[in-house]
Phi, psi and omega in degrees: 000141181287149177254333184279140185301316181293326178291322177297319179295318179300321179297317179296317181296317180297321178298318179295315181294322178297317179297317179295316180297320179296318180296316180296316179295324177296319178296319179296313181298320179296317180297320179292320178295320178297319178296315179300317180296318180293323180291320179294326181287341178089005178273097188284334176292315178294321180296322178295319178295318180292328177295316178297319179294319180294320179297319179297314180298317180297315182292327175293321178296323178291321180294326179282348180089007180287317178243153178287138185294329179288322177295321179294317179300318179296317180296316180297318179298317181291324177296314179296322179296317178296318180298312181295323179293318179293321180293322179291325181289335183288000000 
């Protein structure tokens, strides 16, 4: 445990940031799972809505600095590609 006041503060700040990042990542993972479930069920209207929701969550995570913006862009592109491929196959 830290003894210096500034070190104690850094520990508190890091704990807050870790909690926020974990919460944001949990929201992203939930949105991605919802999209996968909608895509697997074959309901393309629901999947399109879930894709928009997942894209929003990902971009918010990038805006907060939790995820890298390039990684988010890549994920969104791959999700859209999967959605379009599934829709075309139907």
